[in-house]
C-alpha positions in Angstrom: 3.0 38.8 -46.9 5.6 39.2 -44.1 4.7 39.1 -40.4 6.7 41.4 -38.2 7.0 41.3 -34.4 7.8 44.8 -33.2 8.6 45.5 -29.5 9.0 48.8 -27.7 10.7 48.8 -24.3 12.0 51.5 -22.0 14.8 49.7 -20.2 15.5 52.4 -17.5 19.2 52.4 -18.4 19.6 48.8 -17.2 19.5 49.7 -13.5 16.7 49.5 -11.0 16.3 50.9 -7.5 17.7 54.0 -5.9 20.9 54.8 -4.0 22.9 52.0 -2.5 19.9 49.6 -3.1 20.1 50.0 -6.9 20.8 46.8 -8.8 22.1 46.0 -12.2 19.5 44.4 -14.5 21.2 44.7 -17.9 22.2 41.0 -17.9 18.6 39.9 -17.3 17.5 42.3 -20.0 20.0 40.7 -22.4 18.6 37.2 -21.7 15.1 38.6 -22.3 16.0 40.2 -25.6 17.3 36.9 -26.9 14.1 35.1 -26.1 11.6 37.7 -27.4 11.9 36.5 -31.0 11.3 40.1 -32.2 12.1 41.3 -35.7 12.5 44.9 -34.4 13.3 46.0 -30.8 12.8 49.7 -30.2 14.5 50.7 -26.9 14.6 53.9 -24.9 16.8 55.0 -22.0 19.8 53.0 -23.3 23.2 53.8 -22.0 26.2 54.3 -24.2 28.4 54.7 -21.2 28.2 55.8 -17.6 31.5 56.0 -15.7 30.1 56.2 -12.2 27.9 53.1 -12.7 30.7 51.2 -14.3 32.8 51.8 -11.2 29.9 50.9 -8.9 28.9 47.6 -10.5 31.7 45.1 -11.0 29.8 43.3 -13.8 29.0 46.4 -15.8 29.3 45.4 -19.5 32.4 46.6 -21.4 30.3 47.2 -24.5 27.7 49.9 -25.0 24.3 48.7 -23.9 22.8 48.5 -27.4 25.6 46.2 -28.6 25.4 44.2 -25.4 21.7 43.7 -25.6 21.6 42.7 -29.3 20.9 39.0 -29.7 23.3 37.0 -31.9 22.8 37.9 -35.6 21.0 41.1 -34.9 22.1 44.6 -36.0 22.2 47.4 -33.3 21.8 51.1 -34.0 22.1 53.6 -31.2 22.0 57.4 -31.1 22.5 59.7 -28.1 19.6 61.9 -26.8 21.1 63.1 -23.5 24.7 63.8 -22.4 25.1 63.9 -18.6 28.0 64.5 -16.1 29.0 60.8 -16.1 27.8 59.5 -19.5 25.2 59.5 -22.1 22.0 57.7 -23.1 19.4 57.6 -25.9 17.3 55.4 -28.2 18.4 52.2 -29.8 17.0 49.8 -32.4 17.9 46.1 -32.6 16.8 44.1 -35.6 17.4 40.9 -37.5 16.8 42.7 -40.8 19.7 44.5 -42.6 20.0 48.2 -41.8 20.2 50.4 -44.9 20.8 53.8 -43.2 19.9 55.7 -40.1 19.8 59.3 -38.8 19.0 61.2 -35.6 17.0 64.4 -34.9 17.1 66.4 -31.7 13.6 66.8 -30.2 14.5 68.6 -27.0 11.7 71.1 -26.1 13.5 72.9 -23.2 16.9 72.7 -21.6 15.8 70.4 -18.7 14.9 67.5 -20.9 17.1 66.2 -23.7 15.0 64.1 -26.2 15.6 62.7 -29.6 14.2 60.7 -32.6 16.0 57.8 -34.1 15.2 57.0 -37.8 16.3 53.6 -39.2 15.6 52.2 -42.7 15.4 48.4 -42.9 15.6 46.1 -45.8 12.7 43.6 -45.1 12.8 41.0 -47.9 13.8 43.6 -50.4 11.4 46.3 -49.3 12.4 49.4 -47.4 10.6 49.8 -44.0 11.1 53.0 -42.0 11.2 52.8 -38.2 11.2 55.8 -35.9 12.1 55.4 -32.2 11.0 58.2 -29.9 11.0 59.1 -26.2 8.8 62.1 -25.5 8.9 64.7 -22.7 7.2 64.7 -19.3 5.1 67.9 -20.0 2.1 67.5 -22.2 2.7 70.8 -24.0 6.2 69.6 -24.8 4.8 66.3 -26.1 2.4 68.1 -28.3 5.1 70.1 -29.9 7.3 67.0 -30.2 4.5 65.1 -32.0 4.1 68.1 -34.4 7.9 67.9 -35.0 7.5 64.1 -35.6 4.8 64.6 -38.2 6.9 67.2 -39.9 9.9 64.8 -40.0 7.6 62.1 -41.5 6.4 64.5 -44.2 9.9 65.6 -45.0 11.9 62.4 -44.8 9.7 59.4 -45.5 7.9 58.7 -48.8 4.2 58.6 -48.5 4.0 55.1 -49.9 6.7 53.6 -47.7 5.8 51.4 -44.8 6.4 53.2 -41.5 6.6 52.1 -37.9 6.7 54.6 -35.0 7.5 53.2 -31.5 8.6 54.4 -28.2 7.8 55.8 -24.8 5.3 58.6 -25.5 4.6 59.4 -21.8 0.9 59.7 -22.6 -2.3 57.6 -23.1 -3.3 55.7 -26.3 -6.3 57.9 -27.2 -4.4 61.1 -27.0 -1.4 59.7 -28.9 -3.7 58.3 -31.6 -5.5 61.6 -32.0 -2.3 63.6 -32.4 -0.8 61.2 -35.0 -4.0 60.5 -37.0 -3.1 63.2 -39.6 0.0 61.3 -40.4 -2.1 58.2 -41.2 -0.7 56.2 -38.3 -2.8 53.5 -36.6 -2.2 51.2 -33.6 -3.3 47.7 -32.8 -6.0 47.0 -30.1 -4.1 47.7 -26.8 -7.0 47.9 -24.4 -5.4 45.4 -22.0 -1.8 46.6 -22.5 -0.9 48.8 -19.5 2.9 49.2 -19.4 3.5 51.5 -16.4 4.4 51.2 -13.6 5.8 47.7 -14.1 5.0 46.4 -10.6 1.3 47.5 -10.8 0.6 48.5 -14.4 -2.2 51.1 -14.6 -1.6 53.0 -17.8 -0.1 52.4 -21.3 2.6 55.0 -22.0 4.4 52.9 -24.6 3.0 52.7 -28.1 3.7 51.2 -31.6 1.8 52.8 -34.5 2.2 52.2 -38.2 1.3 53.3 -41.7 1.3 50.8 -44.6 1.2 47.8 -42.3 -1.8 45.9 -40.9 -2.0 45.4 -37.1 -2.5 41.9 -36.0 -2.4 42.1 -32.2 -0.6 43.3 -29.1 0.3 42.0 -25.6 2.3 42.9 -22.5 4.1 40.2 -20.5 3.4 40.1 -16.8 5.1 38.7 -13.7 7.6 39.6 -11.1 10.6 38.9 -13.2 9.4 41.5 -15.7 8.6 44.0 -13.0 12.1 43.8 -11.6 13.9 44.6 -14.9 12.5 48.1 -15.5 9.9 50.6 -14.4 8.1 49.9 -17.7 6.9 46.7 -19.3 7.6 45.9 -23.0 4.8 46.3 -25.5 4.9 43.4 -28.0 3.0 44.0 -31.3 2.4 42.0 -34.4 2.0 43.4 -37.9 1.5 42.2 -41.5 3.6 43.8 -44.3 1.9 43.3 -47.6 4.1 42.6 -50.7 4.7 45.6 -52.9 2.3 45.8 -55.8 3.8 44.6 -59.0 3.8 47.0 -62.0 3.7 46.0 -65.6 
């Protein structure tokens, strides 16, 4: 039996505030990632580059944010969801387990929102574990279609017996997300006290981790002003048990 700590976190591109009052939080986020002791960090709104912000902030990291945020010894996987005038951003996965392979699928539902799915296969003590990192749209009808696409991707790309984690910013509430993904056999831990948004006064849980083939152990959301300053979301920290693969004669 292996215990996995899986975190999902929308980092708001490493910058908080608006206009001339915006501040760079990527260095604080890096310090936080190093102390979470997570096996898998699923991140959304991660910048690969942004030329305007790099000119504005003198301490903007030279490396892409996924590489910069990865703690020592971790592997970083990033794929772009959105290309903008000054740069691009997307989903990332940071993990202490070896990465076997990864792929990306466009989930954009209309031209005003560029969304995507990141699929990473991990070698967890000799067993393949699939992880999907998603960031869904702002319109519920779009999210419903994106979750249908997600289930089609699972049916097409992931063996039915393989352990699977799905994490990200779903922009919707736990009951609706669970209902939509129940046909795929995905379950979530008890998150009744895990509001993640907005970070300064958390009222709702928009960030979720669900799994198939793993047993949920628990979930929590850290609180405090230091967390509220780093992003408009709070991270959701979940614990899971991965059972050993049954032996065959």
